[in-house]
CHARMM internal coordinates of N, CA and C (Angstrom, degrees):
IC EDIT
DIST 1 N 1 CA 1.5559
DIST 1 CA 1 C 1.4766
ANGL 1 N 1 CA 1 C 107.71
DIST 1 C 2 N 1.2963
ANGL 1 CA 1 C 2 N 110.28
DIHE 1 N 1 CA 1 C 2 N 137.61
DIST 2 N 2 CA 1.5343
ANGL 1 C 2 N 2 CA 120.40
DIHE 1 CA 1 C 2 N 2 CA 178.74
DIST 2 CA 2 C 1.6237
ANGL 2 N 2 CA 2 C 106.86
DIHE 1 C 2 N 2 CA 2 C -71.75
DIST 2 C 3 N 1.3740
ANGL 2 CA 2 C 3 N 118.93
DIHE 2 N 2 CA 2 C 3 N 145.74
DIST 3 N 3 CA 1.5109
ANGL 2 C 3 N 3 CA 116.51
DIHE 2 CA 2 C 3 N 3 CA -175.44
DIST 3 CA 3 C 1.4864
ANGL 3 N 3 CA 3 C 117.20
DIHE 2 C 3 N 3 CA 3 C -47.32
DIST 3 C 4 N 1.3675
ANGL 3 CA 3 C 4 N 117.52
DIHE 3 N 3 CA 3 C 4 N -43.17
DIST 4 N 4 CA 1.4367
ANGL 3 C 4 N 4 CA 119.33
DIHE 3 CA 3 C 4 N 4 CA -179.07
DIST 4 CA 4 C 1.4924
ANGL 4 N 4 CA 4 C 111.26
DIHE 3 C 4 N 4 CA 4 C -58.71
DIST 4 C 5 N 1.3669
ANGL 4 CA 4 C 5 N 119.07
DIHE 4 N 4 CA 4 C 5 N -44.54
DIST 5 N 5 CA 1.3980
ANGL 4 C 5 N 5 CA 121.83
DIHE 4 CA 4 C 5 N 5 CA -179.67
DIST 5 CA 5 C 1.5379
ANGL 5 N 5 CA 5 C 111.44
DIHE 4 C 5 N 5 CA 5 C -62.92
DIST 5 C 6 N 1.3045
ANGL 5 CA 5 C 6 N 117.60
DIHE 5 N 5 CA 5 C 6 N -38.54
DIST 6 N 6 CA 1.3529
ANGL 5 C 6 N 6 CA 125.22
DIHE 5 CA 5 C 6 N 6 CA 178.67
DIST 6 CA 6 C 1.5373
ANGL 6 N 6 CA 6 C 112.13
DIHE 5 C 6 N 6 CA 6 C -62.27
DIST 6 C 7 N 1.3867
ANGL 6 CA 6 C 7 N 113.59
DIHE 6 N 6 CA 6 C 7 N -51.06
DIST 7 N 7 CA 1.3734
ANGL 6 C 7 N 7 CA 118.49
DIHE 6 CA 6 C 7 N 7 CA 173.68
DIST 7 CA 7 C 1.4815
ANGL 7 N 7 CA 7 C 115.50
DIHE 6 C 7 N 7 CA 7 C -55.25
DIST 7 C 8 N 1.2800
ANGL 7 CA 7 C 8 N 118.03
DIHE 7 N 7 CA 7 C 8 N -41.80
DIST 8 N 8 CA 1.4727
ANGL 7 C 8 N 8 CA 121.04
DIHE 7 CA 7 C 8 N 8 CA 178.99
DIST 8 CA 8 C 1.4674
ANGL 8 N 8 CA 8 C 107.50
DIHE 7 C 8 N 8 CA 8 C -69.25
DIST 8 C 9 N 1.2292
ANGL 8 CA 8 C 9 N 122.37
DIHE 8 N 8 CA 8 C 9 N -33.09
DIST 9 N 9 CA 1.5224
ANGL 8 C 9 N 9 CA 122.34
DIHE 8 CA 8 C 9 N 9 CA 178.65
DIST 9 CA 9 C 1.5215
ANGL 9 N 9 CA 9 C 107.64
DIHE 8 C 9 N 9 CA 9 C -67.40
DIST 9 C 10 N 1.3115
ANGL 9 CA 9 C 10 N 118.20
DIHE 9 N 9 CA 9 C 10 N -47.87
DIST 10 N 10 CA 1.4961
ANGL 9 C 10 N 10 CA 118.91
DIHE 9 CA 9 C 10 N 10 CA 175.03
DIST 10 CA 10 C 1.4333
ANGL 10 N 10 CA 10 C 114.12
DIHE 9 C 10 N 10 CA 10 C -58.41
DIST 10 C 11 N 1.3128
ANGL 10 CA 10 C 11 N 122.35
DIHE 10 N 10 CA 10 C 11 N -42.94
DIST 11 N 11 CA 1.4922
ANGL 10 C 11 N 11 CA 121.82
DIHE 10 CA 10 C 11 N 11 CA 171.93
DIST 11 CA 11 C 1.4740
ANGL 11 N 11 CA 11 C 114.66
DIHE 10 C 11 N 11 CA 11 C -58.78
DIST 11 C 12 N 1.3358
ANGL 11 CA 11 C 12 N 116.30
DIHE 11 N 11 CA 11 C 12 N -42.07
DIST 12 N 12 CA 1.5487
ANGL 11 C 12 N 12 CA 123.39
DIHE 11 CA 11 C 12 N 12 CA 179.38
DIST 12 CA 12 C 1.5637
ANGL 12 N 12 CA 12 C 107.87
DIHE 11 C 12 N 12 CA 12 C -62.29
DIST 12 C 13 N 1.3458
ANGL 12 CA 12 C 13 N 117.74
DIHE 12 N 12 CA 12 C 13 N -38.32
DIST 13 N 13 CA 1.4988
ANGL 12 C 13 N 13 CA 116.83
DIHE 12 CA 12 C 13 N 13 CA -175.19
DIST 13 CA 13 C 1.6292
ANGL 13 N 13 CA 13 C 101.09
DIHE 12 C 13 N 13 CA 13 C -72.55
DIST 13 C 14 N 1.2475
ANGL 13 CA 13 C 14 N 121.01
DIHE 13 N 13 CA 13 C 14 N -49.67
DIST 14 N 14 CA 1.3663
ANGL 13 C 14 N 14 CA 122.70
DIHE 13 CA 13 C 14 N 14 CA -177.41
DIST 14 CA 14 C 1.5767
ANGL 14 N 14 CA 14 C 112.90
DIHE 13 C 14 N 14 CA 14 C -49.05
DIST 14 C 15 N 1.4077
ANGL 14 CA 14 C 15 N 110.50
DIHE 14 N 14 CA 14 C 15 N -52.67
DIST 15 N 15 CA 1.5263
ANGL 14 C 15 N 15 CA 117.26
DIHE 14 CA 14 C 15 N 15 CA 177.19
DIST 15 CA 15 C 1.4134
ANGL 15 N 15 CA 15 C 111.87
DIHE 14 C 15 N 15 CA 15 C -59.50
DIST 15 C 16 N 1.3764
ANGL 15 CA 15 C 16 N 125.71
DIHE 15 N 15 CA 15 C 16 N -45.01
DIST 16 N 16 CA 1.4035
ANGL 15 C 16 N 16 CA 124.24
DIHE 15 CA 15 C 16 N 16 CA 175.99
DIST 16 CA 16 C 1.4984
ANGL 16 N 16 CA 16 C 114.94
DIHE 15 C 16 N 16 CA 16 C -60.31
DIST 16 C 17 N 1.3419
ANGL 16 CA 16 C 17 N 116.25
DIHE 16 N 16 CA 16 C 17 N -37.22
DIST 17 N 17 CA 1.4539
ANGL 16 C 17 N 17 CA 117.88
DIHE 16 CA 16 C 17 N 17 CA -178.90
DIST 17 CA 17 C 1.6847
ANGL 17 N 17 CA 17 C 103.14
DIHE 16 C 17 N 17 CA 17 C -65.42
DIST 17 C 18 N 1.2021
ANGL 17 CA 17 C 18 N 118.63
DIHE 17 N 17 CA 17 C 18 N -47.23
DIST 18 N 18 CA 1.4384
ANGL 17 C 18 N 18 CA 119.78
DIHE 17 CA 17 C 18 N 18 CA -178.77
DIST 18 CA 18 C 1.5195
ANGL 18 N 18 CA 18 C 111.81
DIHE 17 C 18 N 18 CA 18 C -60.29
DIST 18 C 19 N 1.3763
ANGL 18 CA 18 C 19 N 119.89
DIHE 18 N 18 CA 18 C 19 N -44.11
DIST 19 N 19 CA 1.4070
ANGL 18 C 19 N 19 CA 123.02
DIHE 18 CA 18 C 19 N 19 CA -179.91
DIST 19 CA 19 C 1.4496
ANGL 19 N 19 CA 19 C 110.34
DIHE 18 C 19 N 19 CA 19 C -63.45
DIST 19 C 20 N 1.3733
ANGL 19 CA 19 C 20 N 121.01
DIHE 19 N 19 CA 19 C 20 N -33.74
DIST 20 N 20 CA 1.4792
ANGL 19 C 20 N 20 CA 123.25
DIHE 19 CA 19 C 20 N 20 CA 177.91
DIST 20 CA 20 C 1.5363
ANGL 20 N 20 CA 20 C 112.83
DIHE 19 C 20 N 20 CA 20 C -77.45
DIST 20 C 21 N 1.3838
ANGL 20 CA 20 C 21 N 113.16
DIHE 20 N 20 CA 20 C 21 N -10.24
DIST 21 N 21 CA 1.5119
ANGL 20 C 21 N 21 CA 116.84
DIHE 20 CA 20 C 21 N 21 CA 179.17
DIST 21 CA 21 C 1.6268
ANGL 21 N 21 CA 21 C 109.11
DIHE 20 C 21 N 21 CA 21 C 82.73
DIST 21 C 22 N 1.2803
ANGL 21 CA 21 C 22 N 121.19
DIHE 21 N 21 CA 21 C 22 N 12.23
DIST 22 N 22 CA 1.3987
ANGL 21 C 22 N 22 CA 126.44
DIHE 21 CA 21 C 22 N 22 CA -176.14
DIST 22 CA 22 C 1.4607
ANGL 22 N 22 CA 22 C 109.91
DIHE 21 C 22 N 22 CA 22 C -81.20
DIST 22 C 23 N 1.3290
ANGL 22 CA 22 C 23 N 116.66
DIHE 22 N 22 CA 22 C 23 N 135.51
DIST 23 N 23 CA 1.5091
ANGL 22 C 23 N 23 CA 120.71
DIHE 22 CA 22 C 23 N 23 CA 162.75
DIST 23 CA 23 C 1.5135
ANGL 23 N 23 CA 23 C 112.82
DIHE 22 C 23 N 23 CA 23 C -79.94
DIST 23 C 24 N 1.3570
ANGL 23 CA 23 C 24 N 117.29
DIHE 23 N 23 CA 23 C 24 N 160.58
DIST 24 N 24 CA 1.3981
ANGL 23 C 24 N 24 CA 122.28
DIHE 23 CA 23 C 24 N 24 CA 174.84
DIST 24 CA 24 C 1.6615
ANGL 24 N 24 CA 24 C 109.71
DIHE 23 C 24 N 24 CA 24 C -55.79
DIST 24 C 25 N 1.2260
ANGL 24 CA 24 C 25 N 118.00
DIHE 24 N 24 CA 24 C 25 N -35.63
DIST 25 N 25 CA 1.4032
ANGL 24 C 25 N 25 CA 124.99
DIHE 24 CA 24 C 25 N 25 CA -176.93
DIST 25 CA 25 C 1.5165
ANGL 25 N 25 CA 25 C 108.09
DIHE 24 C 25 N 25 CA 25 C -61.22
DIST 25 C 26 N 1.2975
ANGL 25 CA 25 C 26 N 116.89
DIHE 25 N 25 CA 25 C 26 N -45.12
DIST 26 N 26 CA 1.4484
ANGL 25 C 26 N 26 CA 121.24
DIHE 25 CA 25 C 26 N 26 CA 178.21
DIST 26 CA 26 C 1.4748
ANGL 26 N 26 CA 26 C 114.97
DIHE 25 C 26 N 26 CA 26 C -64.27
DIST 26 C 27 N 1.3725
ANGL 26 CA 26 C 27 N 114.74
DIHE 26 N 26 CA 26 C 27 N -47.36
DIST 27 N 27 CA 1.5222
ANGL 26 C 27 N 27 CA 120.09
DIHE 26 CA 26 C 27 N 27 CA 176.58
DIST 27 CA 27 C 1.5147
ANGL 27 N 27 CA 27 C 108.25
DIHE 26 C 27 N 27 CA 27 C -59.18
DIST 27 C 28 N 1.3279
ANGL 27 CA 27 C 28 N 118.83
DIHE 27 N 27 CA 27 C 28 N -43.24
DIST 28 N 28 CA 1.4959
ANGL 27 C 28 N 28 CA 120.30
DIHE 27 CA 27 C 28 N 28 CA -177.84
DIST 28 CA 28 C 1.5453
ANGL 28 N 28 CA 28 C 107.49
DIHE 27 C 28 N 28 CA 28 C -61.00
DIST 28 C 29 N 1.2872
ANGL 28 CA 28 C 29 N 117.67
DIHE 28 N 28 CA 28 C 29 N -40.19
DIST 29 N 29 CA 1.4890
ANGL 28 C 29 N 29 CA 119.96
DIHE 28 CA 28 C 29 N 29 CA -176.89
DIST 29 CA 29 C 1.4093
ANGL 29 N 29 CA 29 C 111.51
DIHE 28 C 29 N 29 CA 29 C -66.71
DIST 29 C 30 N 1.4504
ANGL 29 CA 29 C 30 N 116.71
DIHE 29 N 29 CA 29 C 30 N -42.11
DIST 30 N 30 CA 1.3880
ANGL 29 C 30 N 30 CA 124.41
DIHE 29 CA 29 C 30 N 30 CA 179.94
DIST 30 CA 30 C 1.4886
ANGL 30 N 30 CA 30 C 114.76
DIHE 29 C 30 N 30 CA 30 C -60.11
DIST 30 C 31 N 1.3703
ANGL 30 CA 30 C 31 N 115.65
DIHE 30 N 30 CA 30 C 31 N -31.17
DIST 31 N 31 CA 1.5783
ANGL 30 C 31 N 31 CA 116.09
DIHE 30 CA 30 C 31 N 31 CA -174.45
DIST 31 CA 31 C 1.4805
ANGL 31 N 31 CA 31 C 109.15
DIHE 30 C 31 N 31 CA 31 C -111.36
DIST 31 C 32 N 1.4443
ANGL 31 CA 31 C 32 N 116.09
DIHE 31 N 31 CA 31 C 32 N 5.84
DIST 32 N 32 CA 1.3704
ANGL 31 C 32 N 32 CA 117.73
DIHE 31 CA 31 C 32 N 32 CA 175.97
DIST 32 CA 32 C 1.5315
ANGL 32 N 32 CA 32 C 120.20
DIHE 31 C 32 N 32 CA 32 C 77.94
DIST 32 C 33 N 1.3709
ANGL 32 CA 32 C 33 N 113.20
DIHE 32 N 32 CA 32 C 33 N 29.86
DIST 33 N 33 CA 1.4476
ANGL 32 C 33 N 33 CA 115.76
DIHE 32 CA 32 C 33 N 33 CA 174.00
DIST 33 CA 33 C 1.5673
ANGL 33 N 33 CA 33 C 111.25
DIHE 32 C 33 N 33 CA 33 C -122.17
DIST 33 C 34 N 1.3492
ANGL 33 CA 33 C 34 N 116.35
DIHE 33 N 33 CA 33 C 34 N 172.92
DIST 34 N 34 CA 1.4392
ANGL 33 C 34 N 34 CA 116.54
DIHE 33 CA 33 C 34 N 34 CA 178.55
DIST 34 CA 34 C 1.4821
ANGL 34 N 34 CA 34 C 101.70
DIHE 33 C 34 N 34 CA 34 C -83.28
DIST 34 C 35 N 1.3680
ANGL 34 CA 34 C 35 N 115.47
DIHE 34 N 34 CA 34 C 35 N 161.32
DIST 35 N 35 CA 1.4778
ANGL 34 C 35 N 35 CA 123.21
DIHE 34 CA 34 C 35 N 35 CA 171.81
DIST 35 CA 35 C 1.4468
ANGL 35 N 35 CA 35 C 114.88
DIHE 34 C 35 N 35 CA 35 C -48.02
DIST 35 C 36 N 1.2452
ANGL 35 CA 35 C 36 N 113.90
DIHE 35 N 35 CA 35 C 36 N -47.66
DIST 36 N 36 CA 1.4938
ANGL 35 C 36 N 36 CA 120.18
DIHE 35 CA 35 C 36 N 36 CA -179.71
DIST 36 CA 36 C 1.5519
ANGL 36 N 36 CA 36 C 112.67
DIHE 35 C 36 N 36 CA 36 C -60.74
DIST 36 C 37 N 1.3735
ANGL 36 CA 36 C 37 N 115.54
DIHE 36 N 36 CA 36 C 37 N -44.00
DIST 37 N 37 CA 1.4297
ANGL 36 C 37 N 37 CA 116.65
DIHE 36 CA 36 C 37 N 37 CA 178.78
DIST 37 CA 37 C 1.5387
ANGL 37 N 37 CA 37 C 108.24
DIHE 36 C 37 N 37 CA 37 C -67.87
DIST 37 C 38 N 1.3186
ANGL 37 CA 37 C 38 N 122.48
DIHE 37 N 37 CA 37 C 38 N -36.34
DIST 38 N 38 CA 1.5425
ANGL 37 C 38 N 38 CA 123.06
DIHE 37 CA 37 C 38 N 38 CA 177.75
DIST 38 CA 38 C 1.4867
ANGL 38 N 38 CA 38 C 108.07
DIHE 37 C 38 N 38 CA 38 C -61.21
DIST 38 C 39 N 1.4103
ANGL 38 CA 38 C 39 N 111.58
DIHE 38 N 38 CA 38 C 39 N -49.87
DIST 39 N 39 CA 1.4248
ANGL 38 C 39 N 39 CA 115.37
DIHE 38 CA 38 C 39 N 39 CA -179.27
DIST 39 CA 39 C 1.5476
ANGL 39 N 39 CA 39 C 114.86
DIHE 38 C 39 N 39 CA 39 C -48.77
DIST 39 C 40 N 1.2726
ANGL 39 CA 39 C 40 N 113.21
DIHE 39 N 39 CA 39 C 40 N -38.35
DIST 40 N 40 CA 1.5343
ANGL 39 C 40 N 40 CA 122.18
DIHE 39 CA 39 C 40 N 40 CA -173.63
DIST 40 CA 40 C 1.6143
ANGL 40 N 40 CA 40 C 105.53
DIHE 39 C 40 N 40 CA 40 C -68.40
DIST 40 C 41 N 1.2467
ANGL 40 CA 40 C 41 N 115.20
DIHE 40 N 40 CA 40 C 41 N -33.61
DIST 41 N 41 CA 1.4635
ANGL 40 C 41 N 41 CA 119.10
DIHE 40 CA 40 C 41 N 41 CA 175.03
DIST 41 CA 41 C 1.5801
ANGL 41 N 41 CA 41 C 109.28
DIHE 40 C 41 N 41 CA 41 C -56.71
DIST 41 C 42 N 1.3814
ANGL 41 CA 41 C 42 N 110.58
DIHE 41 N 41 CA 41 C 42 N -56.24
DIST 42 N 42 CA 1.3890
ANGL 41 C 42 N 42 CA 116.07
DIHE 41 CA 41 C 42 N 42 CA -174.17
DIST 42 CA 42 C 1.5652
ANGL 42 N 42 CA 42 C 116.87
DIHE 41 C 42 N 42 CA 42 C -64.54
DIST 42 C 43 N 1.3171
ANGL 42 CA 42 C 43 N 111.73
DIHE 42 N 42 CA 42 C 43 N -23.81
DIST 43 N 43 CA 1.4618
ANGL 42 C 43 N 43 CA 117.34
DIHE 42 CA 42 C 43 N 43 CA 176.86
DIST 43 CA 43 C 1.5117
ANGL 43 N 43 CA 43 C 112.74
DIHE 42 C 43 N 43 CA 43 C -94.52
DIST 43 C 44 N 1.2819
ANGL 43 CA 43 C 44 N 120.94
DIHE 43 N 43 CA 43 C 44 N -3.81
DIST 44 N 44 CA 1.4224
ANGL 43 C 44 N 44 CA 124.32
DIHE 43 CA 43 C 44 N 44 CA -177.10
DIST 44 CA 44 C 1.4468
ANGL 44 N 44 CA 44 C 114.08
DIHE 43 C 44 N 44 CA 44 C 76.70
DIST 44 C 45 N 1.2948
ANGL 44 CA 44 C 45 N 119.82
DIHE 44 N 44 CA 44 C 45 N 15.34
DIST 45 N 45 CA 1.5031
ANGL 44 C 45 N 45 CA 117.79
DIHE 44 CA 44 C 45 N 45 CA -177.27
DIST 45 CA 45 C 1.5164
ANGL 45 N 45 CA 45 C 111.37
DIHE 44 C 45 N 45 CA 45 C -94.08
DIST 45 C 46 N 1.3860
ANGL 45 CA 45 C 46 N 120.74
DIHE 45 N 45 CA 45 C 46 N 9.23
DIST 46 N 46 CA 1.3790
ANGL 45 C 46 N 46 CA 126.99
DIHE 45 CA 45 C 46 N 46 CA 165.62
DIST 46 CA 46 C 1.4321
ANGL 46 N 46 CA 46 C 113.71
DIHE 45 C 46 N 46 CA 46 C -145.12
DIST 46 C 47 N 1.3458
ANGL 46 CA 46 C 47 N 115.48
DIHE 46 N 46 CA 46 C 47 N 156.38
DIST 47 N 47 CA 1.5276
ANGL 46 C 47 N 47 CA 117.91
DIHE 46 CA 46 C 47 N 47 CA -178.38
DIST 47 CA 47 C 1.5073
ANGL 47 N 47 CA 47 C 113.37
DIHE 46 C 47 N 47 CA 47 C -61.31
DIST 47 C 48 N 1.2755
ANGL 47 CA 47 C 48 N 117.57
DIHE 47 N 47 CA 47 C 48 N 144.75
DIST 48 N 48 CA 1.4474
ANGL 47 C 48 N 48 CA 128.90
DIHE 47 CA 47 C 48 N 48 CA 176.44
DIST 48 CA 48 C 1.4888
ANGL 48 N 48 CA 48 C 101.73
DIHE 47 C 48 N 48 CA 48 C -106.42
DIST 48 C 49 N 1.4326
ANGL 48 CA 48 C 49 N 114.47
DIHE 48 N 48 CA 48 C 49 N 98.57
DIST 49 N 49 CA 1.4106
ANGL 48 C 49 N 49 CA 118.02
DIHE 48 CA 48 C 49 N 49 CA 173.73
DIST 49 CA 49 C 1.5476
ANGL 49 N 49 CA 49 C 116.00
DIHE 48 C 49 N 49 CA 49 C -79.29
DIST 49 C 50 N 1.2412
ANGL 49 CA 49 C 50 N 113.53
DIHE 49 N 49 CA 49 C 50 N 161.84
DIST 50 N 50 CA 1.6615
ANGL 49 C 50 N 50 CA 121.30
DIHE 49 CA 49 C 50 N 50 CA 178.03
DIST 50 CA 50 C 1.5505
ANGL 50 N 50 CA 50 C 100.40
DIHE 49 C 50 N 50 CA 50 C -53.72
DIST 50 C 51 N 1.3989
ANGL 50 CA 50 C 51 N 118.08
DIHE 50 N 50 CA 50 C 51 N -51.57
DIST 51 N 51 CA 1.3725
ANGL 50 C 51 N 51 CA 115.91
DIHE 50 CA 50 C 51 N 51 CA -172.94
DIST 51 CA 51 C 1.4391
ANGL 51 N 51 CA 51 C 116.37
DIHE 50 C 51 N 51 CA 51 C -64.18
DIST 51 C 52 N 1.4288
ANGL 51 CA 51 C 52 N 118.29
DIHE 51 N 51 CA 51 C 52 N -31.08
DIST 52 N 52 CA 1.4683
ANGL 51 C 52 N 52 CA 119.81
DIHE 51 CA 51 C 52 N 52 CA 179.83
DIST 52 CA 52 C 1.6293
ANGL 52 N 52 CA 52 C 108.42
DIHE 51 C 52 N 52 CA 52 C -74.46
DIST 52 C 53 N 1.3431
ANGL 52 CA 52 C 53 N 111.34
DIHE 52 N 52 CA 52 C 53 N -33.36
DIST 53 N 53 CA 1.4705
ANGL 52 C 53 N 53 CA 116.19
DIHE 52 CA 52 C 53 N 53 CA -177.14
DIST 53 CA 53 C 1.5630
ANGL 53 N 53 CA 53 C 108.50
DIHE 52 C 53 N 53 CA 53 C -64.16
DIST 53 C 54 N 1.4388
ANGL 53 CA 53 C 54 N 112.02
DIHE 53 N 53 CA 53 C 54 N -46.65
DIST 54 N 54 CA 1.4445
ANGL 53 C 54 N 54 CA 120.81
DIHE 53 CA 53 C 54 N 54 CA 178.29
DIST 54 CA 54 C 1.4415
ANGL 54 N 54 CA 54 C 109.86
DIHE 53 C 54 N 54 CA 54 C -55.64
DIST 54 C 55 N 1.3673
ANGL 54 CA 54 C 55 N 119.55
DIHE 54 N 54 CA 54 C 55 N -47.95
DIST 55 N 55 CA 1.4218
ANGL 54 C 55 N 55 CA 122.01
DIHE 54 CA 54 C 55 N 55 CA -177.70
DIST 55 CA 55 C 1.5609
ANGL 55 N 55 CA 55 C 114.76
DIHE 54 C 55 N 55 CA 55 C -66.15
DIST 55 C 56 N 1.3224
ANGL 55 CA 55 C 56 N 115.94
DIHE 55 N 55 CA 55 C 56 N -30.25
DIST 56 N 56 CA 1.4859
ANGL 55 C 56 N 56 CA 120.97
DIHE 55 CA 55 C 56 N 56 CA 173.61
DIST 56 CA 56 C 1.5471
ANGL 56 N 56 CA 56 C 108.43
DIHE 55 C 56 N 56 CA 56 C -69.36
DIST 56 C 57 N 1.3441
ANGL 56 CA 56 C 57 N 113.80
DIHE 56 N 56 CA 56 C 57 N -44.92
DIST 57 N 57 CA 1.4564
ANGL 56 C 57 N 57 CA 116.59
DIHE 56 CA 56 C 57 N 57 CA -179.85
DIST 57 CA 57 C 1.5049
ANGL 57 N 57 CA 57 C 109.33
DIHE 56 C 57 N 57 CA 57 C -57.42
DIST 57 C 58 N 1.4351
ANGL 57 CA 57 C 58 N 117.33
DIHE 57 N 57 CA 57 C 58 N -47.19
DIST 58 N 58 CA 1.4564
ANGL 57 C 58 N 58 CA 118.70
DIHE 57 CA 57 C 58 N 58 CA 178.03
DIST 58 CA 58 C 1.5705
ANGL 58 N 58 CA 58 C 113.84
DIHE 57 C 58 N 58 CA 58 C -58.08
DIST 58 C 59 N 1.3010
ANGL 58 CA 58 C 59 N 114.65
DIHE 58 N 58 CA 58 C 59 N -31.74
DIST 59 N 59 CA 1.4878
ANGL 58 C 59 N 59 CA 117.78
DIHE 58 CA 58 C 59 N 59 CA -177.28
DIST 59 CA 59 C 1.4847
ANGL 59 N 59 CA 59 C 105.73
DIHE 58 C 59 N 59 CA 59 C -68.65
DIST 59 C 60 N 1.3076
ANGL 59 CA 59 C 60 N 120.42
DIHE 59 N 59 CA 59 C 60 N -27.71
DIST 60 N 60 CA 1.4540
ANGL 59 C 60 N 60 CA 123.09
DIHE 59 CA 59 C 60 N 60 CA -179.95
DIST 60 CA 60 C 1.5658
ANGL 60 N 60 CA 60 C 112.58
DIHE 59 C 60 N 60 CA 60 C -90.05
DIST 60 C 61 N 1.4208
ANGL 60 CA 60 C 61 N 115.47
DIHE 60 N 60 CA 60 C 61 N 0.44
DIST 61 N 61 CA 1.3478
ANGL 60 C 61 N 61 CA 119.07
DIHE 60 CA 60 C 61 N 61 CA 179.68
DIST 61 CA 61 C 1.5172
ANGL 61 N 61 CA 61 C 111.89
DIHE 60 C 61 N 61 CA 61 C 72.19
DIST 61 C 62 N 1.2834
ANGL 61 CA 61 C 62 N 112.92
DIHE 61 N 61 CA 61 C 62 N 34.44
DIST 62 N 62 CA 1.5710
ANGL 61 C 62 N 62 CA 117.42
DIHE 61 CA 61 C 62 N 62 CA -179.72
DIST 62 CA 62 C 1.5748
ANGL 62 N 62 CA 62 C 110.19
DIHE 61 C 62 N 62 CA 62 C -137.21
DIST 62 C 63 N 1.2474
ANGL 62 CA 62 C 63 N 121.69
DIHE 62 N 62 CA 62 C 63 N 160.34
DIST 63 N 63 CA 1.3773
ANGL 62 C 63 N 63 CA 124.95
DIHE 62 CA 62 C 63 N 63 CA 171.93
DIST 63 CA 63 C 1.4904
ANGL 63 N 63 CA 63 C 112.63
DIHE 62 C 63 N 63 CA 63 C -79.99
DIST 63 C 64 N 1.2779
ANGL 63 CA 63 C 64 N 115.32
DIHE 63 N 63 CA 63 C 64 N 158.39
DIST 64 N 64 CA 1.5446
ANGL 63 C 64 N 64 CA 124.42
DIHE 63 CA 63 C 64 N 64 CA -177.21
DIST 64 CA 64 C 1.5008
ANGL 64 N 64 CA 64 C 101.41
DIHE 63 C 64 N 64 CA 64 C -56.11
DIST 64 C 65 N 1.2877
ANGL 64 CA 64 C 65 N 125.78
DIHE 64 N 64 CA 64 C 65 N -44.60
DIST 65 N 65 CA 1.4924
ANGL 64 C 65 N 65 CA 126.38
DIHE 64 CA 64 C 65 N 65 CA -174.54
DIST 65 CA 65 C 1.4734
ANGL 65 N 65 CA 65 C 106.47
DIHE 64 C 65 N 65 CA 65 C -65.06
DIST 65 C 66 N 1.3100
ANGL 65 CA 65 C 66 N 125.36
DIHE 65 N 65 CA 65 C 66 N -41.92
DIST 66 N 66 CA 1.4328
ANGL 65 C 66 N 66 CA 127.12
DIHE 65 CA 65 C 66 N 66 CA -177.52
DIST 66 CA 66 C 1.6301
ANGL 66 N 66 CA 66 C 106.64
DIHE 65 C 66 N 66 CA 66 C -63.32
DIST 66 C 67 N 1.3545
ANGL 66 CA 66 C 67 N 113.03
DIHE 66 N 66 CA 66 C 67 N -42.38
DIST 67 N 67 CA 1.4383
ANGL 66 C 67 N 67 CA 118.26
DIHE 66 CA 66 C 67 N 67 CA 179.63
DIST 67 CA 67 C 1.5367
ANGL 67 N 67 CA 67 C 110.86
DIHE 66 C 67 N 67 CA 67 C -63.94
DIST 67 C 68 N 1.1915
ANGL 67 CA 67 C 68 N 117.69
DIHE 67 N 67 CA 67 C 68 N -40.34
DIST 68 N 68 CA 1.5133
ANGL 67 C 68 N 68 CA 124.87
DIHE 67 CA 67 C 68 N 68 CA -177.19
DIST 68 CA 68 C 1.6040
ANGL 68 N 68 CA 68 C 106.74
DIHE 67 C 68 N 68 CA 68 C -67.98
DIST 68 C 69 N 1.2581
ANGL 68 CA 68 C 69 N 115.46
DIHE 68 N 68 CA 68 C 69 N -36.88
DIST 69 N 69 CA 1.5349
ANGL 68 C 69 N 69 CA 118.79
DIHE 68 CA 68 C 69 N 69 CA -177.19
DIST 69 CA 69 C 1.5153
ANGL 69 N 69 CA 69 C 116.34
DIHE 68 C 69 N 69 CA 69 C -97.22
DIST 69 C 70 N 1.3986
ANGL 69 CA 69 C 70 N 118.92
DIHE 69 N 69 CA 69 C 70 N -4.86
DIST 70 N 70 CA 1.4156
ANGL 69 C 70 N 70 CA 120.92
DIHE 69 CA 69 C 70 N 70 CA -176.66
DIST 70 CA 70 C 1.5704
ANGL 70 N 70 CA 70 C 110.65
DIHE 69 C 70 N 70 CA 70 C -65.14
DIST 70 C 71 N 1.2710
ANGL 70 CA 70 C 71 N 110.97
DIHE 70 N 70 CA 70 C 71 N 145.26
DIST 71 N 71 CA 1.4962
ANGL 70 C 71 N 71 CA 116.56
DIHE 70 CA 70 C 71 N 71 CA 177.33
DIST 71 CA 71 C 1.6277
ANGL 71 N 71 CA 71 C 100.90
DIHE 70 C 71 N 71 CA 71 C -141.09
DIST 71 C 72 N 1.3065
ANGL 71 CA 71 C 72 N 107.68
DIHE 71 N 71 CA 71 C 72 N 141.36
DIST 72 N 72 CA 1.6049
ANGL 71 C 72 N 72 CA 118.26
DIHE 71 CA 71 C 72 N 72 CA -177.32
DIST 72 CA 72 C 1.4954
ANGL 72 N 72 CA 72 C 106.08
DIHE 71 C 72 N 72 CA 72 C -61.74
DIST 72 C 73 N 1.3402
ANGL 72 CA 72 C 73 N 122.23
DIHE 72 N 72 CA 72 C 73 N -41.47
DIST 73 N 73 CA 1.4025
ANGL 72 C 73 N 73 CA 118.09
DIHE 72 CA 72 C 73 N 73 CA -172.19
DIST 73 CA 73 C 1.6254
ANGL 73 N 73 CA 73 C 113.87
DIHE 72 C 73 N 73 CA 73 C -65.74
DIST 73 C 74 N 1.2778
ANGL 73 CA 73 C 74 N 118.71
DIHE 73 N 73 CA 73 C 74 N -15.66
DIST 74 N 74 CA 1.4379
ANGL 73 C 74 N 74 CA 116.22
DIHE 73 CA 73 C 74 N 74 CA 178.11
DIST 74 CA 74 C 1.5117
ANGL 74 N 74 CA 74 C 108.92
DIHE 73 C 74 N 74 CA 74 C -69.83
DIST 74 C 75 N 1.3749
ANGL 74 CA 74 C 75 N 120.34
DIHE 74 N 74 CA 74 C 75 N -12.64
DIST 75 N 75 CA 1.4486
ANGL 74 C 75 N 75 CA 117.54
DIHE 74 CA 74 C 75 N 75 CA -178.64
DIST 75 CA 75 C 1.5056
ANGL 75 N 75 CA 75 C 111.54
DIHE 74 C 75 N 75 CA 75 C -90.97
DIST 75 C 76 N 1.4059
ANGL 75 CA 75 C 76 N 116.60
DIHE 75 N 75 CA 75 C 76 N -9.06
DIST 76 N 76 CA 1.4459
ANGL 75 C 76 N 76 CA 119.36
DIHE 75 CA 75 C 76 N 76 CA 179.43
DIST 76 CA 76 C 1.4774
ANGL 76 N 76 CA 76 C 117.04
DIHE 75 C 76 N 76 CA 76 C -79.70
END
COOR INIT
IC SEED 1 N 1 CA 1 C
IC BUILD
């Protein structure tokens, strides 16, 4: 992934988490990480692997493809 696309994905994950009303602690638990490790994903301080992205998508009840294609404006 190019850096801009990765940054967009990280922003998308954070926005979806907020829309679902999930705290970082819940997301971390859902994907098997500590809250600190999950926080580093949202701040871009650690690598977001395909496996982690897929686990995050699953926590939102969506496929990885849906997560990659999700846009906030489709909810409006």
